[in-house]
C-alpha positions in Angstrom: 15.8 16.0 -33.1 16.1 12.5 -34.2 18.7 11.7 -36.7 17.7 11.4 -40.5 18.9 9.1 -42.8 20.7 10.5 -45.9 20.5 7.8 -48.6 23.2 9.8 -50.8 25.5 9.6 -48.2 25.9 5.9 -48.5 25.0 5.1 -44.8 23.0 2.3 -43.5 19.3 2.7 -44.1 17.9 2.5 -40.8 14.4 1.1 -41.9 16.0 -1.9 -43.7 18.2 -2.5 -40.6 15.3 -2.4 -38.3 13.4 -4.8 -40.4 16.5 -7.2 -40.8 16.7 -7.3 -37.0 12.9 -8.2 -36.7 13.4 -10.9 -39.4 16.6 -12.3 -37.7 14.7 -15.4 -36.1 14.3 -16.3 -40.4 18.3 -16.2 -40.8 18.7 -18.5 -37.7 16.1 -21.0 -39.0 17.6 -21.1 -42.4 21.0 -21.7 -40.4 19.3 -24.5 -38.4 17.4 -26.0 -41.1 21.1 -26.4 -42.8 22.2 -27.9 -39.8 19.4 -30.4 -39.6 19.7 -31.2 -43.4 23.4 -31.7 -42.9 23.9 -29.5 -45.9 27.7 -29.2 -44.9 28.2 -32.8 -45.2 26.6 -32.9 -48.7 28.4 -30.0 -50.1 31.9 -31.5 -48.8 32.5 -33.1 -52.0 31.6 -30.1 -54.3 28.9 -28.0 -55.4 25.2 -29.2 -56.1 22.4 -28.2 -58.2 19.0 -27.7 -56.4 17.7 -30.8 -57.8 20.9 -32.9 -56.7 20.7 -32.0 -53.4 16.7 -32.5 -53.1 17.3 -35.9 -54.4 20.0 -36.7 -51.9 17.6 -35.3 -49.1 14.4 -36.9 -50.6 13.1 -33.3 -50.5 10.9 -31.0 -52.5 13.2 -29.4 -55.2 11.6 -25.8 -55.2 11.7 -25.9 -51.4 15.3 -26.9 -51.5 16.1 -24.2 -54.2 14.5 -21.3 -51.9 16.6 -22.5 -48.9 19.9 -22.6 -51.1 19.0 -19.1 -52.4 18.4 -17.8 -49.0 21.5 -19.3 -47.5 23.4 -18.0 -50.0 22.0 -14.4 -49.5 23.1 -14.5 -46.0 26.7 -16.1 -46.9 26.0 -19.7 -45.7 26.6 -21.1 -49.1 27.9 -19.6 -52.4 25.4 -19.5 -55.5 27.5 -20.5 -58.9 26.5 -20.6 -62.3 23.7 -23.2 -63.5 21.7 -23.4 -60.2 24.8 -24.7 -58.5 25.8 -24.1 -54.7 28.7 -24.5 -53.1 30.3 -24.1 -49.8 31.8 -21.2 -48.0 34.0 -20.8 -44.9 30.7 -20.7 -42.9 29.4 -23.8 -44.2 32.2 -25.7 -43.2 31.5 -24.7 -39.4 28.4 -26.8 -39.7 30.4 -30.0 -40.5 31.3 -32.4 -37.4 34.8 -32.0 -36.2 37.2 -29.6 -34.4 35.7 -26.2 -34.0 32.4 -27.4 -35.4 29.3 -25.2 -34.5 27.0 -27.6 -35.7 25.5 -28.5 -32.0 25.7 -24.9 -31.2 23.4 -24.0 -34.2 21.0 -27.0 -33.5 20.6 -26.2 -29.9 20.0 -22.4 -30.6 17.3 -23.0 -33.1 15.6 -25.5 -31.2 12.3 -25.0 -29.0 14.4 -25.2 -25.5 16.6 -22.1 -26.3 14.6 -20.5 -29.0 11.1 -20.4 -27.7 11.8 -18.5 -24.2 12.7 -15.6 -26.1 9.2 -15.0 -27.3 8.4 -13.8 -23.7 11.4 -11.3 -23.6 9.2 -8.3 -23.1 7.7 -10.1 -20.0 11.1 -10.9 -19.0 12.2 -7.3 -19.0 8.9 -6.3 -17.3 9.3 -8.8 -14.3 13.0 -9.2 -14.4 13.1 -13.1 -14.2 12.5 -16.0 -16.6 9.5 -17.0 -18.3 10.7 -20.3 -19.6 8.3 -22.2 -17.9 5.3 -20.3 -19.7 6.5 -21.5 -22.9 8.0 -24.9 -22.4 5.7 -25.9 -19.6 8.8 -26.3 -17.2 12.2 -24.9 -16.5 15.0 -25.3 -19.0 16.8 -27.9 -17.1 13.8 -30.0 -16.4 12.8 -29.7 -20.1 16.0 -31.0 -21.3 15.7 -34.1 -19.0 12.3 -35.0 -21.0 14.1 -34.3 -24.7 17.0 -36.0 -24.8 17.8 -35.2 -28.4 18.1 -31.4 -27.4 19.7 -32.2 -24.2 22.4 -33.9 -26.3 22.8 -31.1 -28.5 23.1 -28.7 -25.7 25.7 -30.8 -23.9 27.7 -31.2 -27.3 27.4 -27.4 -27.6 29.2 -27.1 -24.3 31.8 -29.7 -25.6 32.4 -27.4 -28.5 32.7 -24.5 -26.3 34.7 -26.4 -24.3 37.4 -27.3 -26.7 37.7 -23.5 -27.8 38.1 -22.6 -24.0 40.6 -25.6 -23.3 43.0 -23.7 -25.8 43.1 -20.8 -23.5 42.6 -22.2 -20.2 44.9 -25.2 -20.1 48.2 -23.6 -20.5 47.2 -21.3 -17.9 46.5 -24.0 -15.2 49.4 -24.6 -12.6 48.9 -28.3 -12.0 52.8 -29.3 -11.1 51.5 -30.2 -7.7 48.1 -31.5 -8.3 47.0 -35.3 -8.7 43.4 -35.6 -8.4 41.3 -32.9 -10.5 37.4 -32.6 -10.0 35.6 -31.0 -12.8 32.1 -29.9 -11.7 29.5 -29.6 -14.3 31.9 -31.2 -16.7 29.3 -32.2 -19.5 31.2 -34.7 -21.7 34.3 -34.0 -20.3 36.1 -32.1 -22.8 38.1 -29.7 -20.4 39.1 -32.3 -18.1 40.4 -34.6 -21.1 42.6 -31.9 -22.1 43.9 -31.0 -18.8 44.7 -34.5 -18.3 46.4 -35.0 -21.7 48.6 -32.2 -20.9 49.5 -33.4 -17.6 50.1 -37.2 -17.5 50.7 -37.3 -13.9 47.0 -36.4 -12.9 43.8 -38.0 -12.7 40.2 -36.6 -12.9 36.7 -36.9 -11.3 34.1 -36.2 -14.0 30.8 -34.7 -11.8 27.6 -34.3 -13.3 24.0 -35.2 -13.5 23.5 -39.0 -14.2 22.5 -39.0 -17.6 25.2 -36.5 -18.7 28.1 -38.7 -17.1 26.7 -41.6 -18.9 27.2 -39.8 -22.2 30.6 -38.5 -21.3 31.9 -42.2 -20.8 32.0 -42.8 -24.4 33.8 -39.3 -25.1 36.3 -40.0 -22.4 36.7 -43.5 -23.8 37.7 -42.3 -27.2 40.4 -40.2 -25.6 42.0 -43.2 -24.1 41.3 -41.8 -20.6 39.1 -44.2 -19.0 41.6 -45.6 -16.5 42.4 -42.1 -15.4 39.0 -40.6 -15.0 36.3 -41.5 -12.3 32.6 -40.9 -13.1 30.4 -39.5 -10.3 26.9 -38.4 -10.9 25.0 -35.9 -8.7 24.1 -32.3 -8.6 26.4 -29.4 -7.5 23.6 -27.9 -6.0 23.7 -30.6 -3.3 27.2 -31.4 -2.8 30.5 -31.9 -4.5 32.8 -34.7 -4.4 35.5 -34.6 -1.7 39.5 -35.2 -2.0 40.1 -33.1 -4.9 43.3 -31.1 -5.1 42.0 -28.8 -7.9 38.4 -27.8 -8.7 37.3 -26.8 -12.1 34.1 -24.8 -12.6 33.6 -23.9 -16.3 30.6 -22.1 -17.6 28.4 -22.9 -14.7 27.7 -19.9 -12.7 26.5 -17.9 -15.5 23.5 -20.1 -15.7 22.3 -19.7 -12.4 20.8 -17.0 -10.1 23.1 -15.6 -7.2 21.8 -17.8 -4.6 22.3 -21.0 -6.4 25.8 -19.7 -7.5 26.4 -19.2 -3.6 25.1 -22.7 -3.0 27.8 -24.2 -5.6 30.7 -22.1 -4.1 29.8 -23.0 -0.5 29.5 -26.9 -1.6 33.1 -26.5 -2.9 34.2 -25.2 0.6 32.4 -28.0 2.2 34.0 -30.6 0.0 37.7 -29.3 -0.3 40.4 -29.3 2.1 41.9 -26.0 3.4 44.0 -24.2 0.8 42.6 -26.3 -2.1 42.4 -24.2 -5.4 39.4 -23.4 -7.3 39.5 -22.5 -11.1 36.4 -20.8 -12.5 36.1 -20.3 -16.3 33.3 -17.9 -17.1 32.1 -14.6 -18.8 33.0 -11.3 -17.5 30.8 -8.4 -18.2 32.8 -5.2 -19.5 31.9 -1.7 -18.4 31.2 -0.9 -21.9 28.3 -2.7 -24.0 29.4 -5.6 -26.0 27.3 -7.4 -28.7 28.2 -11.0 -27.8 28.3 -10.5 -23.9 25.4 -8.1 -23.5 23.2 -10.4 -25.7 24.2 -13.3 -23.8 23.5 -11.5 -20.5 19.8 -10.6 -21.7 19.4 -14.5 -23.1 20.6 -15.8 -19.7 17.9 -14.0 -17.8 15.3 -15.2 -20.4 16.5 -18.9 -20.2 17.3 -19.6 -16.4 17.6 -16.4 -14.2 21.4 -16.5 -15.0 23.6 -13.6 -15.8 27.0 -12.4 -17.0 28.5 -10.9 -14.2 31.0 -8.0 -13.5 33.8 -8.4 -11.1 32.2 -6.6 -8.5 29.4 -9.4 -8.7 31.5 -12.3 -8.8 33.3 -10.9 -5.6 30.0 -10.5 -3.9 29.3 -14.0 -4.6 32.6 -15.6 -3.5 32.5 -13.2 -0.2 29.1 -14.8 0.7 30.1 -18.3 0.2 33.4 -18.0 2.2 35.8 -18.6 -0.6 38.7 -16.5 -1.1 38.9 -15.0 -4.6 42.4 -14.4 -5.2 42.9 -13.3 -8.9 40.6 -12.5 -12.1 42.5 -12.4 -15.7 40.8 -12.3 -19.0 42.6 -14.1 -22.1 41.4 -14.6 -25.6 42.1 -16.2 -28.7 40.7 -15.5 -32.4 37.5 -17.5 -31.3 36.7 -16.8 -27.7 37.4 -14.5 -24.8 37.5 -16.5 -21.2 37.9 -15.1 -17.8 39.6 -17.1 -15.1 38.7 -16.8 -11.6 41.3 -18.3 -9.3 40.0 -18.8 -5.9 41.1 -21.1 -2.8 39.2 -22.7 0.2 40.1 -20.7 3.1 42.1 -22.3 6.1 
């Protein structure tokens, strides 16, 4: 017999919880609107009334008041006396800077990553992405034609790379490494962090042409232009040759198995025998995990990608002829990262 909810017990009302899940897209768009309107920056100097914020935004006062009250209801801002609203710890995460999640919010509440989820039922029925049904093309092609969203997505990867670098960089053995190739390195956050920690190294940032162009500004701000070579290209076609260490962060999860085998095979073709490859990615645990399992379903909806188990990773590396030597998982308060350490066979 189905479980019954007993209101007197103080348990969670399943009807209210289900309704909350069904309206979850409304909460995400409240957060998205706050990011687009730069709410965190406007509240940085202290609380504001609805009318004061509307004046700064050039917005409707009643609409602004409703947004602020709704944002307060989910903890994004704090409602004070006299129609005043102030920031919370969550608000500050929307402010640009270290550990910011502003681009993450902008990406996940924009059409590229939002609308494909409308087809979740068909994704489950068919077992593959229906992104082209709602966007008119695949996700990567969509980003090429929508540079603002593409920039937000790249910045999201950069934000995630800053978190991951705290875990990855101390665990890299680069004492005998001179030239590091960062495959699909986006804006170059991880590569920059590795170079900063290891002054004897140089790097190659390899990504699509439009991404590499944007990366030059970031690397320049870090003062590393003289140590980084920018190489445009597609990792599905070939990788730069001559690296002493290859890095592959958050790439395999975005692609189907055959594409992943192609990327790993391209590493084997580009690298000298014995050259190490370090892959940083998600690892699907045996027990359900809210973040990783929802991510896993989302990746299927977006790109036919997946969060893989250890056995699935080993199968990919075996198919590509790359020796997978060790799998380790580490975490901090923000993020969990799995490192797959491999080598180009002799």
